[in-house]
Each structure stands twice: as C-alpha cells, then as structure tokens.
C-alpha positions in Angstrom: 39.1 -22.1 29.2 37.2 -19.1 28.7 37.7 -15.8 30.7 35.1 -13.3 31.4 36.0 -9.4 31.3 33.8 -6.6 32.0 34.2 -3.3 30.4 32.6 -0.1 32.3 32.5 3.3 30.6 31.5 6.2 32.9 30.9 9.9 32.2 33.3 12.1 34.3 32.3 15.8 34.7 35.7 17.2 34.3 38.6 16.4 32.1 41.3 13.9 33.8 44.9 15.1 32.9 47.8 12.7 32.8 49.5 14.5 35.8 46.5 14.2 37.8 46.6 10.5 37.1 50.3 10.2 37.6 50.0 12.1 40.9 47.0 9.9 42.3 48.2 6.7 41.1 52.2 6.5 40.9 52.5 3.1 40.1 50.4 3.1 37.1 51.9 2.8 33.5 50.4 5.4 31.5 50.5 5.5 27.5 48.7 7.3 24.9 46.8 6.1 22.0 45.4 8.9 19.8 44.0 11.4 22.0 43.4 9.3 24.9 45.5 7.9 27.6 45.5 3.9 28.6 46.6 3.3 32.0 47.6 -0.2 32.9 47.0 -1.3 36.6 47.7 -5.1 36.4 47.4 -7.9 34.2 44.0 -7.6 32.1 43.2 -4.7 33.9 43.2 -1.2 32.5 41.6 2.2 32.2 41.0 4.2 29.1 40.6 8.1 29.5 39.3 9.9 26.7 39.7 13.6 26.0 36.1 14.3 25.9 35.0 13.5 29.5 34.5 9.6 29.4 36.5 7.0 31.3 36.4 3.1 30.8 37.3 0.6 33.3 38.4 -2.7 32.2 38.0 -5.5 34.4 37.3 -3.7 37.6 34.5 -4.3 40.1 32.2 -1.7 41.4 34.0 -0.9 44.5 37.2 -0.6 42.6 35.4 1.9 40.1 33.8 3.9 43.3 37.1 4.1 44.9 39.0 5.1 41.7 36.5 8.0 40.9 36.5 9.1 44.5 40.5 9.5 44.4 39.9 11.7 41.2 37.5 13.9 43.4 34.5 13.0 41.3 31.5 14.0 43.7 29.2 11.3 42.0 31.5 8.6 42.7 29.5 6.8 45.5 26.3 6.9 43.1 28.2 6.8 39.7 25.6 4.2 38.4 22.7 6.6 38.7 24.3 10.0 39.1 26.6 9.7 35.8 26.0 8.3 32.3 27.5 5.0 32.1 27.5 1.7 29.8 28.8 -1.6 30.2 29.7 -4.4 27.7 30.9 -8.1 29.0 33.5 -9.9 26.8 34.3 -13.6 26.4 37.6 -14.4 25.6 37.9 -18.0 24.3 40.0 -19.7 21.7 36.9 -20.8 19.7 36.3 -17.3 18.6 39.0 -16.8 16.2 37.4 -13.5 14.6 35.6 -11.2 16.6 31.8 -11.8 17.0 29.5 -9.1 18.8 26.0 -8.9 19.5 23.8 -6.9 21.8 25.1 -8.5 25.0 28.5 -9.8 24.5 32.1 -9.6 22.8 33.4 -12.8 21.8 36.9 -13.1 20.9 40.2 -15.3 21.3 42.3 -12.3 21.9 42.7 -10.0 24.7 45.4 -7.5 24.7 46.1 -3.7 25.4 45.1 -2.9 21.7 42.1 -4.9 21.7 41.0 -3.4 25.1 41.7 0.0 23.6 39.7 -0.3 20.6 36.7 -1.6 22.7 37.3 1.2 25.3 37.3 3.7 22.4 33.9 2.6 20.8 32.3 2.3 24.3 33.6 5.8 25.0 32.1 7.2 21.9 29.0 5.7 22.5 28.6 7.5 26.1 30.1 10.6 24.7 27.3 10.8 22.0 24.8 9.8 24.9 26.0 13.0 26.7 25.4 15.1 23.8 22.2 13.7 23.1 20.8 14.6 26.5 22.4 18.1 26.3 20.6 18.4 22.8 17.4 17.2 24.1 17.5 20.0 26.8 18.3 22.4 23.9 15.4 21.2 21.9 13.0 21.8 24.8 14.1 25.4 24.8 13.6 25.5 21.1 10.2 24.6 21.7 9.5 27.0 24.1 11.2 29.6 21.9 8.6 28.7 19.1 5.7 28.8 21.1 6.2 32.5 21.9 7.9 33.2 18.5 4.8 35.8 17.8 5.5 37.6 20.8 9.4 38.1 20.6 10.5 41.5 21.3 13.8 43.5 20.8 14.3 43.0 24.4 14.6 39.2 24.3 17.5 39.5 21.6 20.2 39.1 24.8 18.6 35.9 25.8 18.4 34.6 22.2 22.0 35.4 21.5 23.0 33.4 24.8 20.9 30.6 23.4 22.7 30.8 20.1 26.2 30.9 21.8 25.2 27.7 23.7 24.1 25.8 20.4 27.6 27.2 18.9 29.6 25.7 21.9 27.8 22.5 21.7 28.5 22.2 17.9 32.1 23.0 18.8 32.3 20.1 21.2 30.9 17.6 18.9 32.8 18.8 15.8 36.1 19.6 17.3 36.6 17.9 20.8 34.6 14.6 20.8 36.1 12.9 17.4 33.1 10.8 17.6 33.3 9.0 14.7 37.2 9.0 13.9 38.7 5.6 13.8 42.0 5.4 15.3 45.3 4.8 13.3 46.3 1.6 14.8 43.2 0.0 12.7 44.7 0.6 9.5 47.2 -2.1 9.9 45.1 -4.8 11.4 42.1 -6.2 9.8 40.7 -8.0 12.9 40.6 -5.0 15.1 39.2 -3.1 12.3 36.5 -5.6 12.2 36.2 -5.4 15.9 35.6 -1.6 16.0 33.4 -1.5 13.0 31.0 -4.4 14.5 30.9 -2.3 17.7 30.3 0.8 16.0 27.3 -0.9 14.0 25.9 -2.7 17.3 26.2 0.8 19.3 24.5 2.7 16.3 27.3 5.4 16.4 27.2 6.6 12.9 23.0 6.8 13.0 23.1 8.5 16.4 25.7 11.0 15.3 23.8 11.8 12.3 20.8 12.4 14.5 22.7 14.8 16.4 24.0 16.7 13.4 20.3 17.0 12.5 19.3 18.4 15.7 22.3 20.7 15.7 21.1 22.0 12.3 17.5 22.4 13.3 18.4 24.4 16.4 20.6 26.6 14.2 17.7 27.4 11.9 15.2 27.9 14.8 17.6 30.6 16.3 18.1 32.2 13.0 14.3 32.3 12.2 14.0 33.8 15.7 16.8 36.5 15.0 15.2 37.4 11.6 11.6 37.8 13.3 13.6 40.1 16.0 15.4 42.1 13.5 12.2 42.5 11.5 10.5 44.0 14.4 13.5 46.2 15.2 13.5 47.3 11.8 9.7 48.3 11.9 10.1 49.9 15.3 13.0 51.9 13.7 10.7 52.7 10.6 8.1 54.0 13.0 10.5 56.1 14.9 11.5 57.8 11.7 8.0 58.4 10.5 6.9 60.0 13.8 10.0 62.2 13.8 9.0 63.2 10.2 5.5 63.9 11.5 6.5 65.9 14.3 9.1 67.7 12.3 5.9 68.6 9.7 3.9 69.6 12.6 6.5 72.0 13.9 7.2 73.4 10.5 3.2 73.9 9.9 3.1 75.5 13.3 6.0 77.9 12.7 4.6 78.8 9.4 1.3 79.6 11.0 2.9 81.5 13.7 5.0 83.6 11.2 1.8 84.1 9.0 0.0 85.4 12.0 2.3 88.0 12.7 
C-alpha cells in the first residue's frame, strides 16, 4: 500500500523564531537540525523552518497552511500561493522503492521519517531560497542596466546614489554567503548513504548547484559594474579638481600680473 505525502515550501517575509513557534503552538514538539527548526504536529505532519525565511509544510492541506501562516502574522497568508514564492513536491512512499527515486514530478521512496522529511524539506527550502535571491538579483540587474545606459553622463553628485546601490549588492552577497547556507549539506548525511543519495538527487533535480553558480556570476558582474561606475565618477572628480587647480593658478597669475602692472605704473 502506498502513502501519498505533499511537501509545500513557502517564502515567509520574516524570520520565525523558536520562541514564536512555542508561544503560538504550545503543543508542537520542536527540535533543531543544523540551522533549522523541525516541528512535529502529528504523525507524518511536520514543519521545517529555515534560518533564511523559508518554511516547508509536510502533509498539510491548503487551508492548514493558510491558517498556520495567519497565526504567525504573515500578511500574505490568505493568498500565499500567488503573493509569496512557493514550491511543492509530492512524495510516494511504497515498499517497492528500496532506494530513493526522484524525477521532475515525484519523490519515490520506501521510507518516511523525521530525518527523511527534513532532508527533503532542506533541499526544497534551498530551492525557494535561491529563487528569492534570483528575483532580487534580477531587480539589481535591471538597475545595473539603467546605470550603464547613463554611464557617460554620471556626475560627482551621483556618488551617493551609486554607493547606496553598492551597499545593497554587498548586503545581498552577505545574505547568500553568510546566511543562506544554500549549498551546505547537513551533517546527518555523512553517516547515511541513502539519505545522501536522496539529497544529491533532489539537489540535481532542482539544479541547486548550477543556479547558485549563476547567482555568484551575477553578483560578480554587479560588483564589477559598480566598481567601473565608481572609477568613472572618481575620474571625473579628479578632472574637476584638476580644472579647479588650473583656474586657481590662472587667477593667481592674473592677479600677479595685475599687481605688477599696477606697481610698474606708479
């Protein structure tokens, strides 16, 4: 007999803490795996709360997810399917699938427990976390394109705006490299070959590595774009200062000649 389980991974616009979960859901059994929280609601029903603003629901129906998000004061809870980035993945648990098999539509495996659910949730969370960063970077790329379109007309007065843009790129890089742990494998994989196979297959199916490489490339491109624009502004600033110095010298010469002629006339 097969059991069907659905994983739904949803972006949440704020970080949910352990204290918040315990206060709102006092009956939930919470534990920690790596940098994430795992909450057990009932048999085969779990939540996986990542440290980077993504929550995965295991075996929840739509109304339960909406209600859960509402209780966490997520404003977009009513329309989370359209208002928030989300991804779902069905799983079939059947004894015939001795080893995990994953295709574009389904996870097939003969085991379902807390560790298995956590690994699946982690991979899906990483995928949604990547999509959040991908969309943010697309907006940055659009800003960068506008910057390049007026690169020849950039003035010293644009320096503050450019520095603000550079700061936002640095912040994005910080989120990716120091907060998301997007490609980190959890320690529990090292002692379990089948769980590692499950994670690796999901990672490959969700294209985590290649998507992360694209994000790194875009970050590098944006950084180089800002550096180039800063160099342009600094060059114009230097040229402006050079002209000021030249004109000061010219004025000084004019005054010196004027005073000389004035003294000579006496």
